[in-house]
C-alpha positions as CSV (number, residue, x, y, z in Angstrom):
1,X,120.5,130.1,-109.6
2,X,117.5,132.3,-109.3
3,X,117.7,136.0,-108.3
4,X,115.7,135.2,-105.1
5,X,118.0,132.5,-104.0
6,X,121.0,134.8,-104.7
7,X,119.4,137.5,-102.6
8,X,118.7,135.1,-99.7
9,X,122.3,133.7,-99.8
10,X,123.7,137.2,-99.8
11,X,121.5,138.2,-96.9
12,X,122.5,135.1,-94.9
13,X,126.2,135.9,-95.6
14,X,125.8,139.5,-94.4
15,X,124.1,138.3,-91.2
16,X,126.8,135.8,-90.5
17,X,129.5,138.4,-91.2
18,X,127.8,140.8,-88.9
19,X,127.7,138.2,-86.1
20,X,131.4,137.3,-86.6
21,X,132.3,141.0,-86.5
22,X,130.3,141.6,-83.3
23,X,131.9,138.6,-81.6
24,X,135.4,139.7,-82.6
25,X,134.6,143.3,-81.4
26,X,133.3,142.0,-78.1
27,X,136.0,139.6,-77.2
28,X,139.1,141.2,-78.7
29,X,141.0,142.9,-75.9
30,X,141.4,146.6,-75.9
31,X,144.2,146.7,-73.4
32,X,147.9,145.8,-73.4
33,X,148.6,142.5,-71.6
34,X,151.6,143.9,-69.8
35,X,150.0,147.1,-68.6
36,X,147.8,147.3,-65.5
37,X,146.1,150.2,-63.8
38,X,147.8,152.0,-61.0
39,X,146.1,153.9,-58.1
40,X,147.7,156.2,-55.5
41,X,146.1,155.3,-52.2
42,X,146.2,158.2,-49.8
43,X,146.9,157.9,-46.0
44,X,144.2,159.2,-43.7
45,X,144.1,160.1,-40.0
46,X,140.3,160.2,-40.1
47,X,138.6,156.8,-40.7
48,X,135.4,156.6,-42.7
49,X,132.2,156.0,-40.8
50,X,131.4,152.8,-42.6
51,X,127.8,153.7,-43.2
52,X,127.8,153.0,-46.9
53,X,127.8,156.7,-47.8
54,X,130.8,157.7,-50.0
55,X,129.8,161.4,-49.8
56,X,131.6,161.7,-46.5
57,X,134.3,164.5,-46.8
58,X,137.2,162.1,-46.1
59,X,136.4,160.2,-49.3
60,X,136.7,163.3,-51.4
61,X,140.4,163.3,-50.8
62,X,140.8,159.7,-52.1
63,X,141.9,158.8,-55.6
64,X,139.3,157.1,-57.7
65,X,139.6,154.2,-60.1
66,X,137.4,155.6,-62.7
67,X,134.6,153.5,-64.2
68,X,135.2,149.7,-64.1
69,X,135.4,148.0,-67.5
70,X,134.2,144.7,-69.0
71,X,136.3,142.0,-67.4
72,X,137.6,140.2,-70.6
73,X,137.8,142.9,-73.3
74,X,138.6,146.0,-71.2
75,X,135.9,147.9,-73.1
76,X,132.9,149.7,-71.5
77,X,131.1,147.6,-68.9
78,X,127.4,147.0,-69.2
79,X,126.8,149.0,-66.0
80,X,128.7,151.7,-64.0
81,X,130.9,151.0,-61.0
82,X,133.9,152.7,-59.5
83,X,136.0,152.6,-56.3
84,X,138.1,154.8,-53.9
85,X,140.7,153.6,-51.4
86,X,142.4,155.0,-48.3
87,X,144.7,153.6,-45.7
88,X,146.0,154.1,-42.2
89,X,148.1,152.2,-39.7
90,X,145.3,149.9,-38.8
91,X,143.2,149.4,-41.9
92,X,142.8,149.4,-45.7
93,X,139.6,151.2,-46.6
94,X,137.7,150.4,-49.8
95,X,134.6,152.2,-51.0
96,X,132.7,151.0,-54.1
97,X,129.8,152.7,-55.8
98,X,127.6,150.5,-58.0
99,X,124.8,151.6,-60.4
100,X,122.3,148.7,-60.5
101,X,118.7,148.8,-61.6
102,X,117.9,145.2,-60.4
103,X,119.2,144.4,-56.8
104,X,119.5,140.7,-56.2
105,X,121.1,139.4,-52.9
106,X,119.1,136.7,-51.3
107,X,122.0,134.9,-49.6
108,X,122.1,135.5,-45.8
109,X,124.9,133.4,-44.4
110,X,128.7,134.1,-44.1
111,X,130.6,132.5,-47.0
112,X,127.5,131.8,-49.1
113,X,128.3,131.9,-52.8
114,X,127.7,135.7,-53.2
115,X,129.3,135.8,-56.7
116,X,126.2,134.1,-58.1
117,X,124.1,137.3,-57.5
118,X,125.1,141.0,-56.8
119,X,128.3,141.7,-54.9
120,X,131.5,143.6,-54.8
121,X,134.7,141.6,-54.7
122,X,138.3,142.5,-53.7
123,X,141.2,140.3,-54.6
124,X,144.5,141.4,-53.0
125,X,148.1,140.3,-52.9
126,X,149.7,142.4,-50.2
127,X,153.3,141.6,-51.0
128,X,152.7,141.5,-54.7
129,X,154.7,138.3,-55.3
130,X,151.8,136.4,-56.9
131,X,152.3,133.4,-54.7
132,X,149.3,134.0,-52.4
133,X,146.3,136.3,-52.4
134,X,143.1,137.0,-50.5
135,X,139.5,137.4,-51.6
136,X,136.7,139.3,-49.9
137,X,133.2,139.7,-51.3
138,X,130.4,141.8,-49.8
139,X,126.8,141.8,-51.0
140,X,124.2,144.6,-51.0
141,X,122.6,142.7,-48.1
142,X,125.8,143.1,-46.1
143,X,126.8,139.4,-46.2
144,X,130.5,138.6,-46.5
145,X,132.4,135.8,-48.2
146,X,136.1,135.7,-47.5
147,X,138.9,133.2,-48.4
148,X,142.6,133.0,-49.3
149,X,144.6,131.1,-51.8
150,X,148.2,129.8,-51.8
151,X,148.5,130.3,-55.5
152,X,146.1,130.8,-58.4
153,X,142.9,128.8,-57.5
154,X,144.9,126.6,-55.1
155,X,143.5,125.0,-53.0
156,X,140.3,124.4,-54.9
157,X,137.6,124.9,-55.3
158,X,137.2,128.0,-53.1
159,X,140.5,128.4,-51.3
160,X,141.0,128.4,-47.5
161,X,137.4,129.4,-46.6
162,X,138.2,129.1,-42.9
163,X,140.3,132.3,-43.2
164,X,138.6,135.2,-41.5
165,X,139.2,138.7,-42.8
166,X,137.7,140.4,-39.8
167,X,136.4,143.0,-42.4
168,X,134.1,145.7,-41.1
169,X,131.6,146.9,-43.6
170,X,129.0,149.6,-44.3
171,X,126.3,149.2,-46.9
172,X,123.7,151.7,-48.3
173,X,121.1,150.7,-50.9
174,X,119.2,152.9,-53.4
175,X,116.3,150.5,-53.8
176,X,114.9,147.3,-52.4
177,X,116.4,143.8,-52.5
178,X,114.8,140.9,-54.4
179,X,111.6,142.6,-55.7
180,X,110.4,143.6,-59.1
181,X,110.7,147.3,-58.5
182,X,113.3,149.3,-60.3
183,X,116.4,150.2,-58.3
184,X,119.3,152.7,-58.6
185,X,122.2,150.8,-57.0
186,X,124.2,150.5,-53.8
187,X,127.5,151.4,-52.2
188,X,129.8,149.3,-50.0
189,X,132.6,150.4,-47.6
190,X,135.1,147.9,-46.2
191,X,137.7,148.4,-43.5
192,X,140.2,145.5,-43.6
193,X,142.7,145.2,-40.8
194,X,146.3,144.8,-42.1
195,X,146.9,141.9,-39.6
196,X,144.2,139.9,-41.4
197,X,146.6,139.4,-44.3
198,X,149.2,137.7,-42.1
199,X,150.3,134.2,-42.9
200,X,151.9,131.7,-40.6
201,X,155.4,132.4,-42.0
202,X,154.6,136.0,-43.1
203,X,153.3,138.2,-40.4
204,X,152.0,141.4,-41.9
205,X,152.1,144.7,-40.0
206,X,151.0,148.1,-41.1
207,X,152.8,148.9,-44.4
208,X,154.8,152.1,-44.9
209,X,154.4,154.9,-47.3
210,X,155.8,153.8,-50.7
211,X,154.7,150.2,-50.3
212,X,153.0,148.8,-53.4
213,X,150.4,145.9,-53.4
214,X,148.7,144.1,-56.2
215,X,144.9,144.0,-56.2
216,X,141.8,143.9,-58.4
217,X,138.2,144.9,-57.8
218,X,135.2,143.4,-59.4
219,X,131.4,143.8,-59.3
220,X,129.0,141.0,-60.1
221,X,125.6,141.9,-61.3
222,X,122.7,139.5,-61.7
223,X,120.6,141.3,-64.3
224,X,117.1,140.1,-65.4
225,X,118.7,138.3,-68.3
226,X,122.1,137.0,-67.1
227,X,125.0,137.4,-64.8
228,X,127.3,140.3,-65.7
229,X,130.6,141.6,-64.3
230,X,132.9,144.6,-64.4
231,X,136.5,145.0,-63.2
232,X,139.0,147.7,-62.3
233,X,141.7,145.8,-64.2
234,X,140.5,143.7,-67.2
235,X,141.8,140.1,-67.1
236,X,141.3,139.0,-70.7
237,X,139.7,135.6,-70.0
238,X,136.6,134.2,-68.3
239,X,138.3,133.9,-64.9
240,X,138.8,136.6,-62.2
241,X,141.8,134.7,-60.6
242,X,144.5,136.2,-62.7
243,X,147.1,137.6,-60.3
244,X,149.4,139.0,-63.0
245,X,146.5,141.2,-64.2
246,X,145.9,142.7,-60.7
247,X,146.4,146.4,-60.6
248,X,148.9,148.3,-58.4
249,X,148.0,150.1,-55.2
250,X,150.7,152.5,-54.3
251,X,150.4,153.7,-50.7
252,X,151.0,157.5,-50.4
253,X,151.2,159.9,-47.5
254,X,148.3,162.0,-46.4
255,X,147.4,165.3,-48.1
256,X,147.4,168.4,-45.9
257,X,143.7,168.7,-46.5
258,X,143.0,165.2,-44.9
259,X,145.3,166.1,-42.0
260,X,143.5,169.3,-41.4
261,X,140.1,167.6,-41.4
262,X,141.4,164.9,-39.1
263,X,142.4,167.5,-36.5
264,X,138.8,168.7,-36.5
265,X,137.2,165.3,-36.2
266,X,139.4,162.3,-35.7
267,X,137.8,158.9,-35.8
268,X,138.1,155.2,-35.9
269,X,136.1,152.7,-38.0
270,X,132.7,152.1,-36.5
């Protein structure tokens, strides 16, 4: 065998080895299958304004998830996103901040397939038993998709799409939708009434301090090259419907700082 052929074979081997190493590194989970994130959700007497601005003082008292991670591996996501949550007797409040340089959200109708472009998604199992959960998506355009499932992906293909979450939302964008100009991202606020999570045989009232729920948060991002995603709790596979990988939301009492602020300016979602 000539020296040239040997060099070419060695180069090919090194390239193949590098690709295999990269694939292993990208797909090998960096999280423990039995460990999920936990977030303390503070009670508030002052509701957020639902204008898509998470700089409002009430949000400063909310615990944050930290940066979302790549959905399968649990490693760093290809873009930054994070969330904060609050609650009161009427609503669960969710605020999500997304850094996105390419805003795509052309869908305009309720229950359009928002996950095919840019959107924020909440999956929540209020009683944490894994037998039923709800899904709410909100796009940077302010369009909502909502549905519920009896169990994992049942009924197919998209659950009980006739379910209405009655979610109230606020959206702010740092850029323009569906053009070629560079963008900076968007933020979404949701106020979901507790009663929306009621089932025929399981009426749900406002939960109490100490109650724990299971939930996961995702962000879908249609980049110029492909569809990408990030999650609060990584799921390990190419499917978001993994209830046992949902994180834990632990409902806490209000801090004295939130109570003091509420006395100055009480409010309701609007």
